[in-house]
C-alpha positions as CSV (number, residue, x, y, z in Angstrom):
1,M,0.0,0.0,0.0
2,N,1.3,3.5,-0.9
3,L,2.0,5.5,2.3
4,F,0.7,8.7,0.7
5,D,-2.7,7.2,-0.3
6,Q,-3.5,7.0,3.4
7,T,-4.0,10.8,3.7
8,E,-5.6,13.3,1.4
9,D,-2.9,15.8,2.2
10,F,-0.1,13.7,0.7
11,A,-1.9,12.0,-2.2
12,A,-1.1,15.0,-4.4
13,F,2.6,14.6,-3.7
14,S,3.0,10.9,-4.5
15,S,3.7,10.0,-8.2
16,K,4.8,7.0,-10.1
17,S,5.9,7.7,-13.6
18,S,3.2,6.3,-16.0
19,P,3.9,4.8,-19.3
20,H,0.4,5.7,-20.6
21,V,-0.1,8.4,-23.2
22,V,-2.9,10.8,-22.3
23,A,-4.7,13.0,-24.7
24,G,-3.4,16.6,-24.7
25,M,-0.1,15.5,-23.2
26,P,2.9,17.4,-24.7
27,L,5.0,15.5,-27.2
28,A,8.0,15.7,-25.0
29,E,6.2,13.9,-22.2
30,K,4.8,11.3,-24.6
31,M,8.2,10.5,-25.9
32,R,9.9,10.5,-22.5
33,P,12.2,7.4,-22.3
34,R,10.7,4.7,-20.2
35,S,13.9,2.7,-19.7
36,L,17.7,3.2,-19.8
37,D,17.8,1.6,-23.2
38,E,15.5,4.3,-24.7
39,L,17.6,7.1,-23.2
40,A,19.6,9.2,-25.7
41,G,23.1,10.3,-24.8
42,Q,24.7,10.0,-21.4
43,E,26.5,6.8,-22.4
44,H,29.2,7.7,-19.9
45,L,26.7,7.2,-17.2
46,V,24.1,4.6,-18.4
47,G,26.0,2.5,-20.9
48,P,26.6,-1.1,-20.0
49,G,28.6,-1.4,-16.8
50,K,28.6,2.4,-16.3
51,P,28.2,3.7,-12.7
52,L,24.7,5.1,-12.9
53,R,23.3,2.2,-14.8
54,V,24.8,-0.2,-12.2
55,Q,23.4,1.8,-9.4
56,I,19.9,1.8,-10.9
57,E,19.9,-1.8,-11.8
58,R,21.0,-2.8,-8.4
59,D,18.4,-0.6,-6.8
60,D,21.3,1.0,-4.8
61,S,19.7,3.2,-2.1
62,S,22.4,6.0,-2.2
63,S,21.1,9.5,-2.7
64,M,22.0,11.2,-6.0
65,I,22.4,14.7,-7.6
66,F,21.9,15.0,-11.4
67,W,23.7,18.0,-12.7
68,G,23.3,19.1,-16.3
69,P,21.7,21.6,-18.7
70,P,18.0,21.7,-19.4
71,G,16.3,18.9,-21.4
72,V,19.1,16.3,-21.1
73,G,17.2,13.7,-19.0
74,K,17.5,14.6,-15.4
75,T,13.8,14.1,-14.6
76,T,13.6,11.2,-17.0
77,L,16.4,9.4,-15.1
78,A,14.5,10.0,-11.8
79,K,11.4,8.5,-13.3
80,I,13.3,5.5,-14.5
81,V,14.5,5.0,-11.0
82,A,10.9,5.1,-9.9
83,E,9.9,2.4,-12.4
84,T,12.8,0.1,-11.3
85,T,12.5,0.5,-7.5
86,R,10.0,-0.8,-5.0
87,A,10.0,2.4,-3.0
88,N,7.4,5.1,-2.8
89,F,8.3,7.9,-5.3
90,V,7.5,11.5,-4.4
91,E,8.2,14.3,-6.9
92,F,8.6,18.0,-6.1
93,S,9.7,21.0,-8.0
94,A,11.6,23.6,-5.9
95,V,10.1,26.2,-8.2
96,V,6.6,25.7,-7.0
97,S,6.9,23.8,-3.7
98,G,8.0,25.0,-0.3
99,I,10.3,23.4,2.2
100,K,7.4,23.1,4.6
101,E,5.5,20.8,2.3
102,I,8.6,18.6,1.8
103,K,9.2,18.4,5.5
104,Q,5.7,17.0,5.9
105,V,6.5,14.3,3.4
106,M,9.8,13.5,5.2
107,V,8.0,13.1,8.5
108,E,5.6,10.6,6.8
109,A,8.5,8.9,5.2
110,A,10.1,8.4,8.6
111,K,6.9,6.6,9.7
112,A,7.0,4.5,6.6
113,A,10.6,3.6,7.2
114,E,9.6,2.2,10.6
115,M,7.3,-0.2,8.7
116,G,10.1,-1.2,6.3
117,T,9.0,1.0,3.4
118,R,11.5,3.1,1.5
119,T,10.8,6.6,0.1
120,I,12.4,8.3,-2.9
121,L,12.2,12.1,-2.8
122,F,12.9,13.7,-6.2
123,I,13.5,17.5,-6.0
124,D,13.7,19.2,-9.4
125,E,15.7,22.5,-9.4
126,I,17.0,21.7,-5.9
127,H,19.4,24.6,-6.1
128,R,16.3,26.9,-5.7
129,F,16.4,26.0,-2.0
130,N,19.0,27.9,-0.1
131,K,21.6,26.1,1.9
132,A,19.8,26.6,5.2
133,Q,16.6,25.1,3.7
134,Q,18.6,22.2,2.4
135,D,19.7,21.4,5.9
136,A,16.2,20.0,6.4
137,F,17.0,17.0,4.2
138,L,20.2,16.1,5.9
139,P,19.0,14.1,9.0
140,Y,16.6,12.1,6.8
141,V,19.3,11.3,4.2
142,E,21.8,10.4,6.9
143,R,19.4,8.0,8.6
144,G,18.4,6.5,5.3
145,T,14.8,7.6,5.9
146,I,14.6,9.0,2.4
147,R,16.6,8.4,-0.8
148,L,17.1,11.9,-2.2
149,I,17.4,12.5,-5.9
150,G,18.0,16.1,-6.8
151,A,18.2,17.7,-10.2
152,T,20.0,21.0,-10.9
153,T,21.3,23.1,-13.8
154,E,23.7,24.8,-11.4
155,N,27.1,23.7,-10.2
156,P,26.4,21.6,-7.0
157,S,29.7,22.7,-5.5
158,F,28.3,26.2,-5.1
159,E,24.6,25.6,-4.8
160,I,24.2,22.5,-2.7
161,N,25.0,22.3,1.1
162,S,28.4,20.7,1.4
163,A,27.2,18.3,4.1
164,L,24.3,17.2,2.0
165,L,26.5,17.0,-1.1
166,S,29.0,14.7,0.6
167,R,26.2,12.2,1.2
168,C,25.1,12.1,-2.5
169,R,26.7,10.8,-5.6
170,V,26.9,13.5,-8.2
171,Y,26.3,12.5,-11.8
172,V,27.1,15.1,-14.5
173,L,24.8,14.9,-17.5
174,Q,26.0,16.2,-20.9
175,S,24.1,18.0,-23.7
176,I,22.6,15.6,-26.2
177,E,24.5,15.5,-29.5
178,E,22.8,17.1,-32.5
179,D,22.6,13.8,-34.4
180,Q,21.1,12.1,-31.4
181,V,18.4,14.8,-31.2
182,V,17.7,14.4,-34.9
183,A,17.2,10.6,-34.4
184,L,14.8,11.3,-31.5
185,L,12.8,13.7,-33.7
186,R,12.7,11.2,-36.5
187,R,11.4,8.6,-34.1
188,A,8.7,11.0,-32.8
189,V,7.6,11.7,-36.4
190,E,7.2,8.0,-37.1
191,D,6.0,6.6,-33.8
192,V,2.3,5.8,-34.1
193,E,1.6,5.0,-30.4
194,R,3.4,7.8,-28.7
195,G,4.5,10.3,-31.3
196,L,3.1,11.9,-34.4
197,G,2.9,8.8,-36.6
198,A,-0.9,8.7,-36.6
199,R,-1.0,12.1,-38.3
200,Q,0.9,10.7,-41.3
201,L,3.4,13.5,-41.5
202,T,6.7,13.4,-43.4
203,A,9.8,15.3,-42.5
204,D,13.0,16.1,-44.4
205,D,16.3,15.3,-42.6
206,E,17.5,18.8,-43.0
207,A,14.3,20.1,-41.4
208,L,14.9,18.0,-38.4
209,A,18.5,19.1,-38.4
210,V,17.4,22.7,-38.2
211,I,15.2,22.0,-35.2
212,A,18.0,20.0,-33.5
213,S,20.5,22.7,-34.1
214,Y,18.4,25.4,-32.4
215,S,17.5,23.1,-29.5
216,N,21.1,23.5,-28.1
217,G,21.0,19.9,-26.9
218,D,17.7,20.4,-25.1
219,C,15.4,17.5,-26.1
220,R,12.3,19.0,-24.5
221,S,12.8,22.2,-26.5
222,A,13.3,20.1,-29.7
223,Y,10.1,18.2,-29.2
224,N,8.1,21.3,-28.5
225,T,9.4,22.9,-31.7
226,L,8.6,19.8,-33.6
227,E,5.0,20.0,-32.4
228,V,4.8,23.6,-33.7
229,A,6.3,22.4,-37.1
230,A,3.7,19.6,-37.2
231,Q,0.8,22.0,-36.7
232,L,2.2,24.2,-39.5
233,A,2.6,21.2,-41.8
234,E,-0.9,20.0,-41.2
235,D,-2.2,23.3,-42.5
236,A,-0.2,22.7,-45.7
237,D,0.7,19.3,-47.3
238,K,1.7,17.4,-44.1
239,H,5.3,17.7,-45.0
240,I,7.8,19.3,-42.7
241,T,10.4,21.1,-44.8
242,K,13.4,23.1,-43.9
243,A,11.3,26.3,-44.3
244,V,8.6,25.0,-42.1
245,A,11.1,24.0,-39.5
246,G,12.6,27.5,-39.6
247,E,9.2,29.1,-39.1
248,A,8.5,26.7,-36.2
249,V,11.8,27.7,-34.6
250,Q,10.9,31.4,-35.0
251,Q,7.5,30.8,-33.4
252,R,8.9,28.8,-30.5
253,V,11.5,31.5,-29.7
254,L,8.9,34.3,-29.9
255,Q,6.6,32.3,-27.7
256,Y,9.1,31.8,-24.9
257,D,11.3,35.0,-25.1
258,K,9.6,37.8,-23.3
259,K,11.3,40.4,-25.5
260,G,10.3,38.7,-28.7
261,E,13.8,38.1,-29.9
262,E,15.4,34.9,-31.2
263,H,17.5,33.9,-28.3
264,Y,19.4,31.0,-30.0
265,N,19.6,32.7,-33.4
266,L,21.2,35.7,-31.9
267,I,23.8,34.0,-29.7
268,S,24.7,31.7,-32.7
269,A,25.1,34.8,-34.9
270,L,27.3,36.5,-32.3
271,H,29.5,33.4,-31.8
272,K,29.9,32.7,-35.5
273,S,30.7,36.4,-36.2
274,V,33.5,36.3,-33.6
275,R,34.8,33.1,-35.0
276,N,34.9,34.6,-38.5
277,S,36.8,37.7,-37.2
278,D,34.0,40.1,-38.1
279,P,33.8,42.8,-35.4
280,D,31.1,44.8,-37.1
281,A,28.7,41.9,-37.3
282,A,29.6,40.8,-33.8
283,L,28.9,44.2,-32.3
284,Y,25.6,44.3,-34.1
285,W,24.4,40.9,-32.8
286,L,25.7,41.8,-29.3
287,G,23.7,45.0,-29.4
288,R,20.6,43.1,-30.5
289,M,20.9,40.8,-27.6
290,F,21.3,43.6,-25.1
291,A,18.3,45.4,-26.7
292,A,16.2,42.3,-26.4
293,G,16.8,42.3,-22.6
294,E,19.0,39.2,-22.7
295,D,20.6,38.3,-19.3
296,P,24.1,39.9,-19.5
297,H,25.5,37.1,-17.4
298,Y,24.5,34.6,-20.1
299,I,26.2,36.8,-22.7
300,A,29.3,37.1,-20.6
301,R,29.4,33.3,-20.1
302,R,29.2,32.7,-23.8
303,V,31.9,35.3,-24.5
304,V,34.2,33.6,-22.0
305,R,33.5,30.3,-23.8
306,M,34.5,31.8,-27.1
307,A,37.9,32.8,-25.7
308,F,39.0,29.3,-25.0
309,E,37.0,27.5,-27.8
310,D,37.9,29.7,-30.8
311,I,40.9,31.8,-29.6
312,G,42.7,29.5,-27.3
313,L,46.5,29.6,-27.0
314,A,46.8,31.7,-30.1
315,A,46.0,34.7,-27.8
316,P,45.8,33.3,-24.2
317,E,45.4,36.7,-22.7
318,S,41.9,36.9,-24.2
319,L,40.5,34.7,-21.5
320,N,41.7,37.1,-18.7
321,L,40.3,40.0,-20.8
322,C,36.9,38.3,-21.0
323,L,36.8,37.4,-17.3
324,S,37.7,41.1,-16.5
325,A,34.9,42.3,-18.8
326,K,32.5,40.0,-16.9
327,Q,33.6,41.5,-13.6
328,A,33.3,45.0,-14.9
329,M,29.8,44.3,-16.2
330,E,28.8,43.0,-12.8
331,F,30.4,46.0,-11.0
332,L,29.0,48.7,-13.3
333,G,25.7,47.1,-14.3
334,S,23.9,48.1,-17.5
335,P,24.3,50.1,-19.7
336,E,27.8,51.1,-18.6
337,G,28.9,47.5,-18.2
338,D,27.7,46.5,-21.6
339,L,30.6,48.4,-23.1
340,A,33.1,46.1,-21.3
341,I,31.5,43.0,-23.0
342,A,31.6,44.9,-26.3
343,Q,35.3,45.6,-25.9
344,A,36.0,41.9,-25.2
345,V,34.0,40.9,-28.2
346,V,35.9,43.2,-30.5
347,Y,39.2,41.9,-29.1
348,L,38.1,38.3,-29.7
349,C,37.2,39.1,-33.3
350,L,40.6,40.6,-34.0
351,A,42.6,38.0,-32.1
352,P,44.3,35.1,-33.9
353,K,42.2,32.0,-33.9
354,S,42.9,28.5,-32.7
355,N,40.7,25.6,-31.7
356,S,43.6,23.2,-31.2
357,V,43.1,22.8,-27.4
358,Y,39.3,22.5,-27.8
359,T,39.8,19.8,-30.5
360,A,42.5,18.0,-28.5
361,Y,40.3,17.9,-25.3
362,N,37.4,16.5,-27.3
363,Q,39.6,13.7,-28.5
364,V,40.8,13.1,-25.0
365,R,37.2,12.7,-23.8
366,A,36.5,10.3,-26.6
367,D,39.5,8.2,-25.7
368,I,38.6,8.1,-22.0
369,E,35.3,6.4,-22.9
370,H,37.4,3.4,-24.0
371,T,40.4,3.6,-21.7
372,A,39.0,4.9,-18.4
373,Q,40.3,1.8,-16.6
374,A,43.8,2.0,-18.1
375,P,46.3,1.7,-15.3
376,V,48.8,4.5,-14.5
377,P,52.3,3.4,-15.5
378,L,54.2,2.2,-12.5
379,H,57.0,4.7,-12.9
380,L,54.5,7.6,-12.6
381,R,53.1,6.4,-9.3
382,N,54.4,7.5,-5.9
383,A,55.7,4.9,-3.5
384,P,54.9,6.1,0.0
385,T,55.2,2.6,1.5
386,K,57.9,-0.1,1.3
387,L,55.4,-2.6,-0.2
388,M,54.5,-0.2,-3.0
389,E,58.2,0.3,-3.7
390,Q,58.7,-3.5,-3.8
391,L,55.9,-3.8,-6.3
392,G,57.7,-1.4,-8.7
393,Y,56.0,1.8,-8.0
394,K,58.1,4.8,-9.0
395,K,60.8,2.5,-10.5
396,G,62.3,4.1,-13.6
397,Y,60.9,7.6,-13.0
398,L,63.1,10.3,-14.4
399,Y,63.1,13.7,-12.7
400,A,62.9,16.2,-15.5
401,H,64.8,18.9,-13.7
402,D,67.8,16.7,-13.5
403,E,67.7,15.9,-17.3
404,E,69.4,17.8,-20.1
405,G,67.0,20.3,-21.5
406,K,64.6,19.6,-18.6
407,V,62.9,16.9,-20.6
408,A,63.1,13.1,-19.9
409,D,62.6,10.4,-22.5
410,M,59.8,8.9,-20.5
411,Q,56.4,7.6,-21.5
412,C,53.6,9.4,-19.6
413,L,50.5,8.0,-21.3
414,P,49.0,4.6,-20.5
415,D,50.3,1.8,-22.7
416,A,47.0,1.6,-24.6
417,L,47.6,5.2,-25.7
418,K,51.4,5.2,-26.2
419,D,52.5,7.8,-28.7
420,R,49.0,9.2,-29.0
421,V,49.0,12.9,-30.1
422,Y,46.2,15.2,-29.0
423,Y,47.5,18.7,-29.1
424,R,48.5,20.0,-32.5
425,P,49.4,23.7,-32.2
426,T,48.6,26.0,-35.1
427,Q,50.9,28.7,-36.5
428,E,48.5,31.5,-35.3
429,G,49.5,34.2,-32.9
430,R,51.3,33.1,-29.6
431,E,50.6,29.5,-30.5
432,R,53.4,29.7,-33.1
433,V,55.9,30.0,-30.2
434,L,54.3,27.1,-28.5
435,A,54.6,25.0,-31.6
436,Q,58.3,25.8,-31.8
437,R,58.7,24.8,-28.2
438,L,56.9,21.6,-28.8
439,E,59.2,20.8,-31.7
440,E,62.2,21.5,-29.5
441,I,60.8,19.1,-26.8
442,Q,60.3,16.4,-29.4
443,R,63.9,16.9,-30.7
444,I,65.3,16.6,-27.2
445,K,63.4,13.4,-26.6
446,A,64.5,12.0,-30.0
447,S,68.1,12.7,-29.2
448,K,67.8,10.8,-25.9
449,H,65.8,7.9,-27.3
450,G,67.8,4.7,-27.3
451,K,70.6,6.0,-25.2
């Protein structure tokens, strides 16, 4: 028997995720994955043998925090936990629920625990509660009265009580790749039971790609835009073209942006103008965003990202400049602070460009998927105990400062990645000097090799 069915007060709080499709339900809810196998992306967490999948399949009672951008599956994962566990599942949103209501549920959960019944408490947007309010969860989590699952778009290190955080496993969810979003949209178009299949619509691949590109990895946003496109297509020939998709994107942005501006269009135009070294266009799109009432903190974050994604080590000072511009914007406020961001944008436009570190790190992340268990070479390990020294830890390590040229001929990657090259510097700006230094290091190593 469900604990919360016993009282009218708590009946509204208890929820089991339902696989049934209800008339009028948004497409995003209809297509919500019902199992880990249906989930798109997050292979680093829910792939075979990965930590979150193992925890869910074993019905591990540890509390969890899901951290990631909107629409990547945080709530979905919580609902999958609900489907695979024998515990009561209670869902709240910190946006609309108060800590007083949740405390009532925790008291009831304590009573249920005495009768051997577990309770899962899911809090969406948990960062909305301040750290003092979060203290209310702590004793119940510590005693195991509840299994807390929190979802947040903000960094838990700054937004979650450290005592509570230490008792939770934090799982970082990543944005869904564009091709994965396209595949989900295609499935939604063709799915008769849960999607749009019964409406006998067709859709061009490039149309779905347009919707996916503007979703920014947010599946919920992509599904909502597809619904708009489907309505537009039904008024025509039931075919979703690239033009129809573009119109749907426009309507979706206008519907959700209080200033009536195309949020994703504008930031995309700004970023691409900077990347293409066009200060006039970049200033224009920046001005459009400020005029639309866009959050200046969002703009500043994106500008900082441009500094290390597109400028990189070709002009490493650009990162400090952008961070200083962010501080100036926060100190002065608008409109005076807007000029600091504008100055940073112009500098980024005119700076030499390099995405070598960005590309290298993406390659590293891809390799880690296959080599995360690769052992650290023995000579790179410390040997604080005699046993470890006897086992060969530290043996063969060469102290670079004692070597000619301050470079040792020593393998530092795992054996599985021996001789792998990630960072390939360009000849742009300051990176030309780094490329020369890298060549010098390689010459020193080559001269020592085999000695």
